[in-house]
PADRENMI-265100 format. One record per atom (N, C-alpha, C, O): residue number from 1; residue in three letters; chain; atom name; x, z, y. Coordinates in nm, 2 decimals. Each point is the difference from the previous one (the first is absolute). Layout:
REM residues N
node resi=NUM, resn=ALA, chain=A, name=CA, u=X, w=Z, v=Y
...
This chain:
REM residues 85
node resi=1, resn=UNK, chain=A, name=N, u=-17.52, w=-10.32, v=18.29
node resi=1, resn=UNK, chain=A, name=CA, u=0.09, w=-0.12, v=0.04
node resi=1, resn=UNK, chain=A, name=C, u=0.05, w=0.02, v=0.15
node resi=1, resn=UNK, chain=A, name=O, u=0.10, w=-0.05, v=0.06
node resi=2, resn=UNK, chain=A, name=N, u=-0.20, w=0.16, v=0.01
node resi=2, resn=UNK, chain=A, name=CA, u=0.12, w=0.02, v=0.12
node resi=2, resn=UNK, chain=A, name=C, u=0.09, w=0.08, v=-0.03
node resi=2, resn=UNK, chain=A, name=O, u=0.09, w=0.00, v=0.09
node resi=3, resn=UNK, chain=A, name=N, u=-0.05, w=0.09, v=-0.19
node resi=3, resn=UNK, chain=A, name=CA, u=0.11, w=0.06, v=-0.04
node resi=3, resn=UNK, chain=A, name=C, u=0.12, w=-0.11, v=-0.03
node resi=3, resn=UNK, chain=A, name=O, u=0.12, w=-0.01, v=0.05
node resi=4, resn=UNK, chain=A, name=N, u=-0.19, w=-0.08, v=-0.14
node resi=4, resn=UNK, chain=A, name=CA, u=0.15, w=-0.09, v=-0.05
node resi=4, resn=UNK, chain=A, name=C, u=0.01, w=-0.08, v=0.15
node resi=4, resn=UNK, chain=A, name=O, u=0.12, w=-0.04, v=0.02
node resi=5, resn=UNK, chain=A, name=N, u=-0.19, w=0.02, v=0.08
node resi=5, resn=UNK, chain=A, name=CA, u=0.04, w=-0.09, v=0.11
node resi=5, resn=UNK, chain=A, name=C, u=0.12, w=0.05, v=0.06
node resi=5, resn=UNK, chain=A, name=O, u=0.11, w=-0.05, v=0.02
node resi=6, resn=UNK, chain=A, name=N, u=-0.19, w=0.21, v=0.02
node resi=6, resn=UNK, chain=A, name=CA, u=0.11, w=0.06, v=0.10
node resi=6, resn=UNK, chain=A, name=C, u=0.16, w=0.07, v=-0.08
node resi=6, resn=UNK, chain=A, name=O, u=0.11, w=0.01, v=0.05
node resi=7, resn=UNK, chain=A, name=N, u=-0.14, w=0.01, v=-0.14
node resi=7, resn=UNK, chain=A, name=CA, u=0.13, w=0.01, v=-0.14
node resi=7, resn=UNK, chain=A, name=C, u=0.07, w=-0.15, v=0.04
node resi=7, resn=UNK, chain=A, name=O, u=0.11, w=0.01, v=0.05
node resi=8, resn=UNK, chain=A, name=N, u=-0.14, w=-0.12, v=-0.05
node resi=8, resn=UNK, chain=A, name=CA, u=0.07, w=-0.10, v=0.00
node resi=8, resn=UNK, chain=A, name=C, u=0.05, w=-0.04, v=0.11
node resi=8, resn=UNK, chain=A, name=O, u=0.09, w=-0.09, v=0.00
node resi=9, resn=UNK, chain=A, name=N, u=-0.16, w=0.14, v=0.12
node resi=9, resn=UNK, chain=A, name=CA, u=0.02, w=0.01, v=0.11
node resi=9, resn=UNK, chain=A, name=C, u=0.13, w=0.11, v=0.07
node resi=9, resn=UNK, chain=A, name=O, u=0.06, w=0.00, v=0.11
node resi=10, resn=UNK, chain=A, name=N, u=-0.06, w=0.09, v=-0.21
node resi=10, resn=UNK, chain=A, name=CA, u=0.11, w=0.12, v=0.02
node resi=10, resn=UNK, chain=A, name=C, u=0.13, w=-0.03, v=-0.04
node resi=10, resn=UNK, chain=A, name=O, u=0.10, w=0.04, v=0.06
node resi=11, resn=UNK, chain=A, name=N, u=-0.10, w=-0.13, v=-0.19
node resi=11, resn=UNK, chain=A, name=CA, u=0.08, w=-0.02, v=-0.06
node resi=11, resn=UNK, chain=A, name=C, u=0.12, w=-0.08, v=0.06
node resi=11, resn=UNK, chain=A, name=O, u=0.12, w=0.03, v=0.01
node resi=12, resn=UNK, chain=A, name=N, u=-0.24, w=-0.18, v=0.04
node resi=12, resn=UNK, chain=A, name=CA, u=0.11, w=-0.07, v=0.08
node resi=12, resn=UNK, chain=A, name=C, u=0.07, w=0.06, v=0.12
node resi=12, resn=UNK, chain=A, name=O, u=0.12, w=0.01, v=0.01
node resi=13, resn=UNK, chain=A, name=N, u=-0.20, w=0.03, v=0.08
node resi=13, resn=UNK, chain=A, name=CA, u=0.05, w=0.11, v=0.10
node resi=13, resn=UNK, chain=A, name=C, u=0.12, w=0.05, v=0.00
node resi=13, resn=UNK, chain=A, name=O, u=0.08, w=-0.01, v=0.09
node resi=14, resn=UNK, chain=A, name=N, u=-0.07, w=0.08, v=-0.22
node resi=14, resn=UNK, chain=A, name=CA, u=0.13, w=0.06, v=-0.05
node resi=14, resn=UNK, chain=A, name=C, u=0.10, w=-0.06, v=-0.03
node resi=14, resn=UNK, chain=A, name=O, u=0.12, w=0.03, v=0.02
node resi=15, resn=UNK, chain=A, name=N, u=-0.16, w=-0.14, v=-0.09
node resi=15, resn=UNK, chain=A, name=CA, u=0.10, w=-0.11, v=-0.05
node resi=15, resn=UNK, chain=A, name=C, u=0.08, w=-0.05, v=0.15
node resi=15, resn=UNK, chain=A, name=O, u=0.12, w=-0.01, v=0.02
node resi=16, resn=UNK, chain=A, name=N, u=-0.23, w=-0.02, v=0.10
node resi=16, resn=UNK, chain=A, name=CA, u=0.08, w=-0.06, v=0.08
node resi=16, resn=UNK, chain=A, name=C, u=0.08, w=0.10, v=0.05
node resi=16, resn=UNK, chain=A, name=O, u=0.13, w=-0.01, v=0.00
node resi=17, resn=UNK, chain=A, name=N, u=-0.17, w=0.12, v=0.04
node resi=17, resn=UNK, chain=A, name=CA, u=0.04, w=0.12, v=0.06
node resi=17, resn=UNK, chain=A, name=C, u=0.11, w=0.04, v=-0.03
node resi=17, resn=UNK, chain=A, name=O, u=0.07, w=0.05, v=0.09
node resi=18, resn=UNK, chain=A, name=N, u=-0.01, w=-0.08, v=-0.23
node resi=18, resn=UNK, chain=A, name=CA, u=0.09, w=0.05, v=-0.10
node resi=18, resn=UNK, chain=A, name=C, u=0.11, w=-0.13, v=0.05
node resi=18, resn=UNK, chain=A, name=O, u=0.13, w=0.01, v=0.00
node resi=19, resn=UNK, chain=A, name=N, u=-0.19, w=-0.12, v=0.04
node resi=19, resn=UNK, chain=A, name=CA, u=0.08, w=-0.11, v=-0.04
node resi=19, resn=UNK, chain=A, name=C, u=0.07, w=-0.02, v=0.14
node resi=19, resn=UNK, chain=A, name=O, u=0.12, w=-0.04, v=0.02
node resi=20, resn=UNK, chain=A, name=N, u=-0.22, w=0.08, v=0.09
node resi=20, resn=UNK, chain=A, name=CA, u=0.05, w=0.01, v=0.18
node resi=20, resn=UNK, chain=A, name=C, u=0.12, w=0.13, v=-0.03
node resi=20, resn=UNK, chain=A, name=O, u=0.12, w=-0.04, v=0.00
node resi=21, resn=UNK, chain=A, name=N, u=-0.14, w=0.17, v=-0.03
node resi=21, resn=UNK, chain=A, name=CA, u=0.11, w=0.08, v=-0.01
node resi=21, resn=UNK, chain=A, name=C, u=0.17, w=-0.04, v=-0.08
node resi=21, resn=UNK, chain=A, name=O, u=0.11, w=0.02, v=0.03
node resi=22, resn=UNK, chain=A, name=N, u=-0.18, w=-0.05, v=-0.11
node resi=22, resn=UNK, chain=A, name=CA, u=0.14, w=-0.06, v=-0.07
node resi=22, resn=UNK, chain=A, name=C, u=0.06, w=-0.10, v=0.06
node resi=22, resn=UNK, chain=A, name=O, u=0.12, w=0.01, v=-0.01
node resi=23, resn=UNK, chain=A, name=N, u=-0.15, w=-0.12, v=0.09
node resi=23, resn=UNK, chain=A, name=CA, u=0.03, w=-0.09, v=0.05
node resi=23, resn=UNK, chain=A, name=C, u=0.06, w=0.07, v=0.15
node resi=23, resn=UNK, chain=A, name=O, u=0.09, w=-0.06, v=0.07
node resi=24, resn=UNK, chain=A, name=N, u=-0.12, w=0.13, v=-0.04
node resi=24, resn=UNK, chain=A, name=CA, u=0.03, w=0.12, v=0.14
node resi=24, resn=UNK, chain=A, name=C, u=0.10, w=0.06, v=-0.03
node resi=24, resn=UNK, chain=A, name=O, u=0.09, w=0.03, v=0.09
node resi=25, resn=UNK, chain=A, name=N, u=-0.07, w=0.01, v=-0.22
node resi=25, resn=UNK, chain=A, name=CA, u=0.11, w=0.12, v=-0.08
node resi=25, resn=UNK, chain=A, name=C, u=0.13, w=-0.05, v=0.01
node resi=25, resn=UNK, chain=A, name=O, u=0.11, w=0.06, v=0.00
node resi=26, resn=UNK, chain=A, name=N, u=-0.17, w=-0.24, v=0.00
node resi=26, resn=UNK, chain=A, name=CA, u=0.12, w=-0.07, v=-0.06
node resi=26, resn=UNK, chain=A, name=C, u=0.09, w=-0.04, v=0.15
node resi=26, resn=UNK, chain=A, name=O, u=0.12, w=0.03, v=0.03
node resi=27, resn=UNK, chain=A, name=N, u=-0.20, w=-0.08, v=0.04
node resi=27, resn=UNK, chain=A, name=CA, u=0.02, w=0.00, v=0.15
node resi=27, resn=UNK, chain=A, name=C, u=0.05, w=0.10, v=0.07
node resi=27, resn=UNK, chain=A, name=O, u=0.09, w=-0.02, v=0.09
node resi=28, resn=UNK, chain=A, name=N, u=-0.12, w=0.14, v=-0.12
node resi=28, resn=UNK, chain=A, name=CA, u=0.10, w=0.10, v=0.09
node resi=28, resn=UNK, chain=A, name=C, u=0.15, w=0.03, v=-0.09
node resi=28, resn=UNK, chain=A, name=O, u=0.10, w=0.04, v=0.06
node resi=29, resn=UNK, chain=A, name=N, u=-0.11, w=-0.05, v=-0.18
node resi=29, resn=UNK, chain=A, name=CA, u=0.11, w=0.08, v=-0.09
node resi=29, resn=UNK, chain=A, name=C, u=0.14, w=-0.12, v=0.05
node resi=29, resn=UNK, chain=A, name=O, u=0.00, w=-0.07, v=0.09
node resi=30, resn=UNK, chain=A, name=N, u=0.10, w=0.09, v=-0.17
node resi=30, resn=UNK, chain=A, name=CA, u=0.12, w=-0.04, v=0.03
node resi=30, resn=UNK, chain=A, name=C, u=0.00, w=-0.17, v=-0.01
node resi=30, resn=UNK, chain=A, name=O, u=0.05, w=-0.08, v=0.08
node resi=31, resn=UNK, chain=A, name=N, u=-0.13, w=0.07, v=-0.22
node resi=31, resn=UNK, chain=A, name=CA, u=0.01, w=-0.17, v=-0.03
node resi=31, resn=UNK, chain=A, name=C, u=-0.08, w=-0.05, v=0.16
node resi=31, resn=UNK, chain=A, name=O, u=0.05, w=-0.09, v=0.06
node resi=32, resn=UNK, chain=A, name=N, u=-0.14, w=0.13, v=-0.03
node resi=32, resn=UNK, chain=A, name=CA, u=-0.07, w=-0.05, v=0.07
node resi=32, resn=UNK, chain=A, name=C, u=0.09, w=-0.04, v=0.14
node resi=32, resn=UNK, chain=A, name=O, u=0.01, w=-0.11, v=0.04
node resi=33, resn=UNK, chain=A, name=N, u=0.04, w=0.20, v=0.01
node resi=33, resn=UNK, chain=A, name=CA, u=0.12, w=0.01, v=0.11
node resi=33, resn=UNK, chain=A, name=C, u=0.08, w=-0.06, v=-0.03
node resi=33, resn=UNK, chain=A, name=O, u=0.03, w=-0.05, v=0.11
node resi=34, resn=UNK, chain=A, name=N, u=0.05, w=0.00, v=-0.19
node resi=34, resn=UNK, chain=A, name=CA, u=0.07, w=-0.08, v=-0.06
node resi=34, resn=UNK, chain=A, name=C, u=-0.07, w=-0.15, v=-0.01
node resi=34, resn=UNK, chain=A, name=O, u=0.08, w=-0.09, v=0.03
node resi=35, resn=UNK, chain=A, name=N, u=-0.21, w=0.07, v=-0.06
node resi=35, resn=UNK, chain=A, name=CA, u=-0.04, w=-0.11, v=0.05
node resi=35, resn=UNK, chain=A, name=C, u=0.00, w=-0.03, v=0.14
node resi=35, resn=UNK, chain=A, name=O, u=0.05, w=-0.11, v=0.04
node resi=36, resn=UNK, chain=A, name=N, u=-0.09, w=0.19, v=0.04
node resi=36, resn=UNK, chain=A, name=CA, u=-0.02, w=-0.03, v=0.10
node resi=36, resn=UNK, chain=A, name=C, u=0.12, w=-0.04, v=0.10
node resi=36, resn=UNK, chain=A, name=O, u=0.01, w=-0.08, v=0.09
node resi=37, resn=UNK, chain=A, name=N, u=0.08, w=0.16, v=-0.15
node resi=37, resn=UNK, chain=A, name=CA, u=0.15, w=-0.02, v=0.10
node resi=37, resn=UNK, chain=A, name=C, u=0.06, w=-0.13, v=-0.05
node resi=37, resn=UNK, chain=A, name=O, u=0.07, w=-0.07, v=0.08
node resi=38, resn=UNK, chain=A, name=N, u=-0.10, w=0.02, v=-0.22
node resi=38, resn=UNK, chain=A, name=CA, u=0.04, w=-0.11, v=-0.02
node resi=38, resn=UNK, chain=A, name=C, u=-0.08, w=-0.14, v=0.06
node resi=38, resn=UNK, chain=A, name=O, u=0.05, w=-0.11, v=0.00
node resi=39, resn=UNK, chain=A, name=N, u=-0.15, w=0.14, v=0.04
node resi=39, resn=UNK, chain=A, name=CA, u=-0.08, w=-0.11, v=0.07
node resi=39, resn=UNK, chain=A, name=C, u=0.05, w=0.02, v=0.12
node resi=39, resn=UNK, chain=A, name=O, u=-0.01, w=-0.10, v=0.08
node resi=40, resn=UNK, chain=A, name=N, u=0.07, w=0.21, v=-0.03
node resi=40, resn=UNK, chain=A, name=CA, u=0.01, w=0.00, v=0.16
node resi=40, resn=UNK, chain=A, name=C, u=0.12, w=-0.06, v=0.01
node resi=40, resn=UNK, chain=A, name=O, u=0.02, w=-0.09, v=0.08
node resi=41, resn=UNK, chain=A, name=N, u=0.09, w=0.13, v=-0.18
node resi=41, resn=UNK, chain=A, name=CA, u=0.10, w=-0.07, v=0.00
node resi=41, resn=UNK, chain=A, name=C, u=0.01, w=-0.13, v=-0.05
node resi=41, resn=UNK, chain=A, name=O, u=0.11, w=-0.04, v=0.00
node resi=42, resn=UNK, chain=A, name=N, u=-0.22, w=-0.07, v=-0.06
node resi=42, resn=UNK, chain=A, name=CA, u=0.01, w=-0.10, v=-0.01
node resi=42, resn=UNK, chain=A, name=C, u=-0.03, w=-0.10, v=0.10
node resi=42, resn=UNK, chain=A, name=O, u=0.06, w=-0.11, v=0.00
node resi=43, resn=UNK, chain=A, name=N, u=-0.18, w=0.16, v=0.12
node resi=43, resn=UNK, chain=A, name=CA, u=0.01, w=-0.02, v=0.08
node resi=43, resn=UNK, chain=A, name=C, u=0.03, w=-0.05, v=0.08
node resi=43, resn=UNK, chain=A, name=O, u=-0.04, w=-0.11, v=0.06
node resi=44, resn=UNK, chain=A, name=N, u=0.15, w=0.22, v=-0.04
node resi=44, resn=UNK, chain=A, name=CA, u=0.06, w=0.03, v=0.12
node resi=44, resn=UNK, chain=A, name=C, u=0.12, w=-0.12, v=-0.05
node resi=44, resn=UNK, chain=A, name=O, u=-0.01, w=-0.10, v=0.07
node resi=45, resn=UNK, chain=A, name=N, u=0.11, w=0.08, v=-0.16
node resi=45, resn=UNK, chain=A, name=CA, u=0.10, w=-0.07, v=-0.08
node resi=45, resn=UNK, chain=A, name=C, u=-0.09, w=-0.15, v=0.02
node resi=45, resn=UNK, chain=A, name=O, u=0.08, w=-0.09, v=0.06
node resi=46, resn=UNK, chain=A, name=N, u=-0.20, w=0.04, v=-0.09
node resi=46, resn=UNK, chain=A, name=CA, u=-0.06, w=-0.10, v=0.02
node resi=46, resn=UNK, chain=A, name=C, u=0.03, w=-0.04, v=0.15
node resi=46, resn=UNK, chain=A, name=O, u=0.08, w=-0.09, v=0.02
node resi=47, resn=UNK, chain=A, name=N, u=-0.17, w=0.20, v=0.12
node resi=47, resn=UNK, chain=A, name=CA, u=0.08, w=-0.02, v=0.09
node resi=47, resn=UNK, chain=A, name=C, u=0.08, w=-0.05, v=0.07
node resi=47, resn=UNK, chain=A, name=O, u=-0.02, w=-0.06, v=0.10
node resi=48, resn=UNK, chain=A, name=N, u=0.13, w=0.10, v=-0.17
node resi=48, resn=UNK, chain=A, name=CA, u=0.09, w=-0.02, v=0.02
node resi=48, resn=UNK, chain=A, name=C, u=0.12, w=-0.15, v=0.00
node resi=48, resn=UNK, chain=A, name=O, u=0.06, w=-0.06, v=0.09
node resi=49, resn=UNK, chain=A, name=N, u=-0.10, w=0.05, v=-0.26
node resi=49, resn=UNK, chain=A, name=CA, u=0.02, w=-0.07, v=0.03
node resi=49, resn=UNK, chain=A, name=C, u=-0.09, w=-0.18, v=0.06
node resi=49, resn=UNK, chain=A, name=O, u=0.03, w=-0.11, v=0.04
node resi=50, resn=UNK, chain=A, name=N, u=-0.11, w=0.17, v=-0.07
node resi=50, resn=UNK, chain=A, name=CA, u=-0.06, w=-0.12, v=0.12
node resi=50, resn=UNK, chain=A, name=C, u=0.01, w=0.02, v=0.16
node resi=50, resn=UNK, chain=A, name=O, u=-0.09, w=-0.05, v=0.07
node resi=51, resn=UNK, chain=A, name=N, u=0.15, w=0.10, v=-0.02
node resi=51, resn=UNK, chain=A, name=CA, u=0.06, w=0.03, v=0.17
node resi=51, resn=UNK, chain=A, name=C, u=0.13, w=-0.08, v=-0.04
node resi=51, resn=UNK, chain=A, name=O, u=0.02, w=-0.11, v=0.06
node resi=52, resn=UNK, chain=A, name=N, u=0.08, w=0.15, v=-0.17
node resi=52, resn=UNK, chain=A, name=CA, u=0.10, w=-0.03, v=-0.01
node resi=52, resn=UNK, chain=A, name=C, u=-0.01, w=-0.12, v=0.01
node resi=52, resn=UNK, chain=A, name=O, u=0.06, w=-0.05, v=0.09
node resi=53, resn=UNK, chain=A, name=N, u=-0.15, w=-0.07, v=-0.19
node resi=53, resn=UNK, chain=A, name=CA, u=0.01, w=-0.10, v=0.01
node resi=53, resn=UNK, chain=A, name=C, u=-0.04, w=-0.06, v=0.14
node resi=53, resn=UNK, chain=A, name=O, u=0.07, w=-0.07, v=0.08
node resi=54, resn=UNK, chain=A, name=N, u=-0.20, w=0.11, v=-0.08
node resi=54, resn=UNK, chain=A, name=CA, u=-0.03, w=-0.06, v=0.15
node resi=54, resn=UNK, chain=A, name=C, u=0.10, w=0.03, v=0.10
node resi=54, resn=UNK, chain=A, name=O, u=-0.01, w=-0.09, v=0.08
node resi=55, resn=UNK, chain=A, name=N, u=0.11, w=0.18, v=-0.06
node resi=55, resn=UNK, chain=A, name=CA, u=0.08, w=0.02, v=0.12
node resi=55, resn=UNK, chain=A, name=C, u=0.14, w=-0.11, v=-0.06
node resi=55, resn=UNK, chain=A, name=O, u=0.07, w=-0.05, v=0.10
node resi=56, resn=UNK, chain=A, name=N, u=-0.04, w=0.01, v=-0.22
node resi=56, resn=UNK, chain=A, name=CA, u=0.12, w=-0.11, v=-0.05
node resi=56, resn=UNK, chain=A, name=C, u=-0.11, w=-0.14, v=0.02
node resi=56, resn=UNK, chain=A, name=O, u=0.06, w=-0.10, v=0.02
node resi=57, resn=UNK, chain=A, name=N, u=-0.17, w=0.10, v=-0.01
node resi=57, resn=UNK, chain=A, name=CA, u=-0.05, w=-0.16, v=0.05
node resi=57, resn=UNK, chain=A, name=C, u=-0.03, w=-0.04, v=0.14
node resi=57, resn=UNK, chain=A, name=O, u=-0.02, w=-0.12, v=0.05
node resi=58, resn=UNK, chain=A, name=N, u=0.01, w=0.27, v=0.03
node resi=58, resn=UNK, chain=A, name=CA, u=0.03, w=-0.02, v=0.16
node resi=58, resn=UNK, chain=A, name=C, u=0.13, w=-0.01, v=0.05
node resi=58, resn=UNK, chain=A, name=O, u=0.03, w=-0.07, v=0.10
node resi=59, resn=UNK, chain=A, name=N, u=0.05, w=0.12, v=-0.16
node resi=59, resn=UNK, chain=A, name=CA, u=0.13, w=-0.04, v=0.06
node resi=59, resn=UNK, chain=A, name=C, u=0.04, w=-0.13, v=-0.05
node resi=59, resn=UNK, chain=A, name=O, u=0.06, w=-0.07, v=0.08
node resi=60, resn=UNK, chain=A, name=N, u=-0.09, w=0.05, v=-0.16
node resi=60, resn=UNK, chain=A, name=CA, u=0.07, w=-0.14, v=-0.04
node resi=60, resn=UNK, chain=A, name=C, u=-0.08, w=-0.09, v=0.10
node resi=60, resn=UNK, chain=A, name=O, u=0.07, w=-0.08, v=0.07
node resi=61, resn=UNK, chain=A, name=N, u=-0.25, w=0.07, v=-0.04
node resi=61, resn=UNK, chain=A, name=CA, u=-0.03, w=-0.04, v=0.08
node resi=61, resn=UNK, chain=A, name=C, u=0.05, w=-0.04, v=0.18
node resi=61, resn=UNK, chain=A, name=O, u=0.00, w=-0.10, v=0.07
node resi=62, resn=UNK, chain=A, name=N, u=0.05, w=0.27, v=-0.08
node resi=62, resn=UNK, chain=A, name=CA, u=0.05, w=-0.03, v=0.16
node resi=62, resn=UNK, chain=A, name=C, u=0.16, w=-0.02, v=-0.01
node resi=62, resn=UNK, chain=A, name=O, u=0.05, w=0.00, v=0.11
node resi=63, resn=UNK, chain=A, name=N, u=0.02, w=-0.01, v=-0.19
node resi=63, resn=UNK, chain=A, name=CA, u=0.14, w=-0.04, v=-0.04
node resi=63, resn=UNK, chain=A, name=C, u=0.00, w=-0.14, v=0.02
node resi=63, resn=UNK, chain=A, name=O, u=0.08, w=-0.06, v=0.08
node resi=64, resn=UNK, chain=A, name=N, u=-0.18, w=0.02, v=-0.15
node resi=64, resn=UNK, chain=A, name=CA, u=-0.02, w=-0.20, v=0.01
node resi=64, resn=UNK, chain=A, name=C, u=-0.05, w=-0.04, v=0.15
node resi=64, resn=UNK, chain=A, name=O, u=0.06, w=-0.08, v=0.07
node resi=65, resn=UNK, chain=A, name=N, u=-0.17, w=0.16, v=-0.03
node resi=65, resn=UNK, chain=A, name=CA, u=-0.06, w=0.01, v=0.15
node resi=65, resn=UNK, chain=A, name=C, u=0.14, w=-0.04, v=0.07
node resi=65, resn=UNK, chain=A, name=O, u=0.01, w=-0.12, v=0.05
node resi=66, resn=UNK, chain=A, name=N, u=0.08, w=0.22, v=-0.04
node resi=66, resn=UNK, chain=A, name=CA, u=0.08, w=0.04, v=0.07
node resi=66, resn=UNK, chain=A, name=C, u=0.17, w=-0.09, v=0.03
node resi=66, resn=UNK, chain=A, name=O, u=0.07, w=0.01, v=0.09
node resi=67, resn=UNK, chain=A, name=N, u=-0.07, w=-0.10, v=-0.22
node resi=67, resn=UNK, chain=A, name=CA, u=0.10, w=-0.06, v=-0.06
node resi=67, resn=UNK, chain=A, name=C, u=0.13, w=0.10, v=-0.04
node resi=67, resn=UNK, chain=A, name=O, u=0.12, w=-0.03, v=-0.01
node resi=68, resn=UNK, chain=A, name=N, u=-0.16, w=0.13, v=0.00
node resi=68, resn=UNK, chain=A, name=CA, u=0.09, w=0.07, v=-0.06
node resi=68, resn=UNK, chain=A, name=C, u=0.06, w=-0.01, v=-0.16
node resi=68, resn=UNK, chain=A, name=O, u=0.11, w=0.04, v=-0.05
node resi=69, resn=UNK, chain=A, name=N, u=-0.22, w=-0.13, v=-0.03
node resi=69, resn=UNK, chain=A, name=CA, u=0.02, w=-0.03, v=-0.16
node resi=69, resn=UNK, chain=A, name=C, u=-0.03, w=-0.16, v=0.02
node resi=69, resn=UNK, chain=A, name=O, u=-0.09, w=-0.03, v=0.07
node resi=70, resn=UNK, chain=A, name=N, u=0.16, w=-0.05, v=-0.14
node resi=70, resn=UNK, chain=A, name=CA, u=-0.06, w=-0.13, v=-0.02
node resi=70, resn=UNK, chain=A, name=C, u=-0.03, w=0.00, v=-0.16
node resi=70, resn=UNK, chain=A, name=O, u=0.04, w=-0.11, v=-0.05
node resi=71, resn=UNK, chain=A, name=N, u=-0.07, w=0.17, v=-0.03
node resi=71, resn=UNK, chain=A, name=CA, u=-0.05, w=0.00, v=-0.13
node resi=71, resn=UNK, chain=A, name=C, u=-0.07, w=0.02, v=-0.02
node resi=71, resn=UNK, chain=A, name=O, u=-0.05, w=0.11, v=0.04
node resi=72, resn=UNK, chain=A, name=N, u=-0.04, w=-0.24, v=-0.15
node resi=72, resn=UNK, chain=A, name=CA, u=-0.11, w=0.01, v=0.03
node resi=72, resn=UNK, chain=A, name=C, u=-0.08, w=0.12, v=-0.07
node resi=72, resn=UNK, chain=A, name=O, u=0.04, w=0.11, v=-0.03
node resi=73, resn=UNK, chain=A, name=N, u=-0.16, w=-0.15, v=0.02
node resi=73, resn=UNK, chain=A, name=CA, u=-0.10, w=0.11, v=-0.03
node resi=73, resn=UNK, chain=A, name=C, u=-0.03, w=0.08, v=-0.13
node resi=73, resn=UNK, chain=A, name=O, u=-0.04, w=0.11, v=-0.04
node resi=74, resn=UNK, chain=A, name=N, u=0.10, w=-0.25, v=-0.04
node resi=74, resn=UNK, chain=A, name=CA, u=-0.03, w=0.03, v=-0.15
node resi=74, resn=UNK, chain=A, name=C, u=0.13, w=0.05, v=-0.04
node resi=74, resn=UNK, chain=A, name=O, u=-0.01, w=0.08, v=-0.09
node resi=75, resn=UNK, chain=A, name=N, u=0.10, w=-0.11, v=0.11
node resi=75, resn=UNK, chain=A, name=CA, u=0.16, w=0.08, v=-0.01
node resi=75, resn=UNK, chain=A, name=C, u=-0.01, w=0.15, v=0.03
node resi=75, resn=UNK, chain=A, name=O, u=0.04, w=0.10, v=-0.06
node resi=76, resn=UNK, chain=A, name=N, u=-0.10, w=-0.12, v=0.19
node resi=76, resn=UNK, chain=A, name=CA, u=-0.05, w=0.17, v=0.04
node resi=76, resn=UNK, chain=A, name=C, u=-0.04, w=0.07, v=-0.09
node resi=76, resn=UNK, chain=A, name=O, u=0.06, w=0.09, v=-0.05
node resi=77, resn=UNK, chain=A, name=N, u=-0.19, w=-0.12, v=-0.01
node resi=77, resn=UNK, chain=A, name=CA, u=-0.11, w=0.03, v=-0.05
node resi=77, resn=UNK, chain=A, name=C, u=0.06, w=0.02, v=-0.12
node resi=77, resn=UNK, chain=A, name=O, u=-0.02, w=0.12, v=-0.03
node resi=78, resn=UNK, chain=A, name=N, u=0.09, w=-0.20, v=-0.05
node resi=78, resn=UNK, chain=A, name=CA, u=0.09, w=0.02, v=-0.16
node resi=78, resn=UNK, chain=A, name=C, u=0.09, w=0.12, v=0.02
node resi=78, resn=UNK, chain=A, name=O, u=0.00, w=0.11, v=-0.07
node resi=79, resn=UNK, chain=A, name=N, u=0.08, w=-0.13, v=0.17
node resi=79, resn=UNK, chain=A, name=CA, u=0.10, w=0.16, v=-0.02
node resi=79, resn=UNK, chain=A, name=C, u=-0.07, w=0.09, v=0.09
node resi=79, resn=UNK, chain=A, name=O, u=0.07, w=0.08, v=0.05
node resi=80, resn=UNK, chain=A, name=N, u=-0.18, w=-0.06, v=-0.02
node resi=80, resn=UNK, chain=A, name=CA, u=-0.12, w=0.11, v=-0.02
node resi=80, resn=UNK, chain=A, name=C, u=-0.04, w=0.03, v=-0.11
node resi=80, resn=UNK, chain=A, name=O, u=-0.03, w=0.12, v=-0.02
node resi=81, resn=UNK, chain=A, name=N, u=0.01, w=-0.22, v=-0.08
node resi=81, resn=UNK, chain=A, name=CA, u=-0.10, w=0.05, v=-0.12
node resi=81, resn=UNK, chain=A, name=C, u=0.15, w=0.05, v=-0.08
node resi=81, resn=UNK, chain=A, name=O, u=-0.01, w=0.10, v=-0.07
node resi=82, resn=UNK, chain=A, name=N, u=0.12, w=-0.15, v=0.09
node resi=82, resn=UNK, chain=A, name=CA, u=0.14, w=0.04, v=-0.13
node resi=82, resn=UNK, chain=A, name=C, u=-0.02, w=0.13, v=0.06
node resi=82, resn=UNK, chain=A, name=O, u=-0.02, w=0.09, v=-0.08
node resi=83, resn=UNK, chain=A, name=N, u=0.01, w=-0.04, v=0.21
node resi=83, resn=UNK, chain=A, name=CA, u=0.03, w=0.12, v=0.06
node resi=83, resn=UNK, chain=A, name=C, u=-0.08, w=0.12, v=-0.06
node resi=83, resn=UNK, chain=A, name=O, u=0.04, w=0.12, v=-0.01
node resi=84, resn=UNK, chain=A, name=N, u=-0.17, w=-0.17, v=-0.03
node resi=84, resn=UNK, chain=A, name=CA, u=-0.08, w=0.07, v=-0.05
node resi=84, resn=UNK, chain=A, name=C, u=-0.01, w=0.04, v=-0.11
node resi=84, resn=UNK, chain=A, name=O, u=-0.07, w=0.10, v=-0.03
node resi=85, resn=UNK, chain=A, name=N, u=0.14, w=-0.18, v=-0.06
node resi=85, resn=UNK, chain=A, name=CA, u=0.05, w=0.06, v=-0.13
node resi=85, resn=UNK, chain=A, name=C, u=0.12, w=0.06, v=-0.02
node resi=85, resn=UNK, chain=A, name=O, u=0.03, w=0.04, v=-0.11
């Protein structure tokens, strides 16, 4: 009975180790590097989009506060949305 138990434990540990090694090799190889670079690139792109959007919104607020632009905020937002497309 002990031999069967230890055989099962050994097989389980072997399967887990094989999966971990395969995952590590996938992360280290070219495909893993491509995925990592793609995720970083997407994050930078999303950050830049959010930054641009907030800059435009803040510029609109400042222009309206200073009286430079008298256009309603909704009209400016529509122009901004068309600019993004």
